[in-house]
Every structure is written in C-alpha cells, then in structure tokens.
N, C-alpha and C positions, 0 to 999 in steps of 0.2 A: 668267177666272182660268186660270192655267197648270195643266198636268196635275199638277205637284207640289203646288201649293196645294190643288187639288181633293181630294187624298188626305189633307189635313190638317184637314178639318172635325172638330170635336171631339165626335163622336157614336159610340156603339157600335152604332147601327142598321145592320143588314145590309140592303143594297139601297138605302137612302136616300142614303148617301154611303159613301165608302170608309173612311178611317182614323179621323179625328176626334181630339180631344184636350182634356181638361180635368181637372186633378188638384190643384188648390190646394196643392201642396206642392213643395218644392225637388226638383230632378231632376238627372239625369245630363246630361253634355254631349253624349251621343249615344245613339241608341236602344238600343244593345247593353249599356249600362252598368247600374248598380244601379237599384233601384226609386226612383221619385219619393218624396221624403220631406220632412218639415218642416212640414206643416200640423198642425193640432190638431183633435181631435174637438169638434164643436159640442155644446153642452149642450141637453138636451131643452127645447124651447120658445124657444130663443134666436133662431131664424129661422123663425117659425111659418108664414110665407108660402111656404116652399120646397116644391116638388113634384117627385116622381120620376115620369117617364113610362115606360110599359112598352116603348116602342120603343128605349130606351137613351139617353134624354136627360133633362135637367133642365128646370125651369120655375119660374115664380112666380105666385102668385095675383094677377091683375090686378083681378078682382072675385072674389067668393066662388064664382062659377060659370064663370069664364073664366080659363084659364091662358095666360100670355105665354111663348112659347118661341122657338126658331129656325126659320126657314123651311126650312132643310135637314134638319130633323128629321121633316118631314111630306112626303107625296106629293100636293101640290096641295090644292085647296079642295073642300068639299062635305060631304055627310053622311058620318059616320065613327063607327062604334061599336066600332072595334077597339083603341082606346087606353085603357089603364087608368092613372088618376092616383092615386098614393099620397101621402098628406099626413098631417101631424099627428105625425110621429115622426122621431127621429134614426136609430133602428134599423129598417131595412126589414123585419126579421123580427119586429118587435113585434106582439103580438096586438091592440094598440090602434090599429094603423095604419088610417087612413081610406082606402078604395079606392072610386073612382067611375069609371064608364065615360064615354067621350066620346060626344057626339052629332053635333057638327059641327067642321070644321076650316076655318080661313081662312088661307091662305098669302098673304104680302105680294104684292099685285098687281105684276106685272112682274118677280118674282124669277126670275133666270136663273143662279144659282150664284155671282154676284159682287155684293156689297152687298145691301141690302134684306133682310137676314137676320132676319126676324121673322115670327111666325105666332101665331094665337090658336086655342085649343082650348076649345070649349064643353062643359061637363060635364052629365051627366044630371040632377044636382041640386046645389044649393049646398053648399059645404064651410064650416062655421061656424068659420072661422079668420081672423085678421087678414090683410089684403091688403097688397101692396107698391105704393106709389104710384110713378109714373114721372116722371122729369124732363121738363118741357116747355120748359125753357130750357137754354142751355149754361152757366149759372152754376155748376153742380156737376160739369162735365166737367173736373175737375182734382183735385189732391190725392192722397190715399191711399184706395184702394177695398178693399172686402171681397168675396171670392168664396167660394162654398160649393157643394158638390156631392157626389155619391156616385161620382164618376168614378175612373178607374184610378190606381194608385199607381206605374205605370211605363208607358212607351210600349208599346202592344200588350196591356196588361193588361185585366182585367175590372173590373166595377163593384164598389164596396165596400159592405159591409153598413151602415156607419155614416156619417153626414153629417160631412164634413170642412170646415174653413174655413181661410182664410189672408188676408193683406193684401198688396196689390200697388200700387206707385205709378204714377201717370199717366206716359205716355210721349208726347212730342209727335209730331205727324204727320210732321215732318221726320225725326226719329230713326227712327220706325217705317218710313217709306218707304226709308230707307237700308238697312233689312233686307229689305224685301219688294218694293221697286220698284213697278211698275205693277199688281201684284196687290192692293195696298192701294187702297181707295176712301176718301180722306181725308174727304170730305163726309158719308160714311155710316158710317164706322167709327172707333172709338176704341181706343187701345192702352194696355196696362199691363204692367209687369213690371220686374224688376231687370236692369241691364246685365250683371251677372255671372251671370244666370240663377238657378236654385235655387228659385224660387217661381212657380207657374203653375197654370193649369187643365190638364186632360188628357182622354183619351178617356172618353166617358160624361158629360161635364159640359156638352156642347152645349145651348144653350137656357136654361141656368141664368142667374141674374142676377148682375151686378156692381153693387154698391151702396155708398153712403156715407151719412153723416149730413147732414141739411139744416140750415137755420138754426134749426129748432125741435128739433134733436137726434133727429128721426125718420128712419128709413131711407128712402132714395129710390133708385130704380133708374136707373143711368146707362148700363148696358151689358147686352148679351145675349151669352153665350159663343158664339163663332163659329168661329174657326180659328187656326192658328199652325203654325210649323214644329216638329214634335216637341213635347216637353213640357219647359218650364223650361230650354231651351237658352240659353247666353249670347248676347246681342245679337239674340235673336229673341223679342220680347215677344208676349204673347197679344193676339189681335185680337178685338174685341167690336163688335157692332152698336150704333151710337150712338143710344140711345133718344130723346134730345132731338130728333134730326132727324126721327124718325118718330112723335113723340107725337101729333100731330093725326091722322095716318093711322090709328094704333092706336085712338085714341078713336072715330073715325068707323066703323072696321071693327067694333069691339066692339058698337056700337049696332045693327048689322045682324044680329047673331047671335041 
C-alpha cells in the first residue's frame, strides 16, 4: 500500500496506524473544511451487536465472546488483556454500558497492511447480546449498506459519545479502482459511497461492520471498515474488508480461540 493510503486507515489508535477514518456522515471535500455531517444517531438497542474498542476502533459481536474487527486495529496475535470492549449502549458514557477485557487477539494470518484486514478479539467473558452473522457468499455484496460507529465527525477529529449510523450504496471494483488504483485489492475489499461524497465512515470507525438485510430481513455483515482517502470526499468511496472472502478463515480462526 502506498504511503498515502497507509495514512488513511480509519482508526484513532495511536501507534497501530497513522490517520484512519470512519464517520458515517456527509463530509467536506477536503480535510480543512467543515465537520463531517449527515448521519443520524442510532436508537438504543437498534444495533445491539456494535462494540467500541478501547484502542480507538469499532467491532461487532461475531459470537457473544468474540469481536470481529480490523487487522490494522491490533498489533499481531497472542494473549492480550489490554483491550476493553464496551457494548450494550449507544451512549458511551452510559452507566449501563457493558465493559469486558480482552484475553486473546488473532490477527489475520499474512496481514501486511494491504488486504486481509480482519482480526478477532476474545473476551474474558461472554456478553449477553445478539451477534451479527457474517456473509459467507457474495450474494449480499451489493445494494445499499448500513454503517455505524462512534468515529469522528471531521477528518482529524475525535471519537463521538453517541453511536451514529448512515447508509451507503455499493461501488463496483472498477469504479473504486479508478479512485485508488493499485492500492485497492479487489478480491479482498469492497467499496461503498456516493460519487458526490457526503456520506462515509471516518477516523475511529475502523473495524466496525458494514451490514445489510438478508433474505430473512436479518442483519448480515458484508464489510469491515478499513480505509479511504479522507472522509466522505467526492469520488473516493470508503474501502471495507470483504467479509464473504474471508468467512471460512474467520470461522476457522474463531474455533481456535
């Protein structure tokens, strides 16, 4: 990945990656303009599988004891008790927030900063909340997706107190490659966003899910917030790890934790 793209991972984690980006809301055409706006606040319980991770990333409950997030949010695999997962609330300051420490981390084997941007975090105890199933075929890699997170409301901004949500349409590999060229890994990444910009994820949303309804009207995860140029810029869609590509690897990895 180019130096520029490396700066555009969408995490707030200091040390893990540089800039990052995910903010579910319309944004400015360049980093110096007004805050990213346009998303709406999620209702309490609307996305019960959403998790906030203490290193500055998002995630989703893959099982009640395993969080699926982005590889660039963690520093390798092994025992790790330094991460706190916050779940069960829209308001991160809520007294009813569920907080659980991590015990192990498994970063995607072979991850080198380009593609394969997924990781699993095992928690010290289960969280009794609904999980988010993952797509294991490409049947749902199209249409309109929902993104959600506590990320920044402007490029370079800090995390938000309340969970925000927005919808973004699928962008083809060909169109996405016209923006990002060889930095995009079409077989491992899926893009979404409006050509005119204005709606996107931003810093602090890395690792969070991109999801849609399946044939039974249940939520299904199709992407993991990964990277992009700035936040909500025209002709630069958000780039997400394509969950269907890694579904078998994720399932097998989870079984080892």
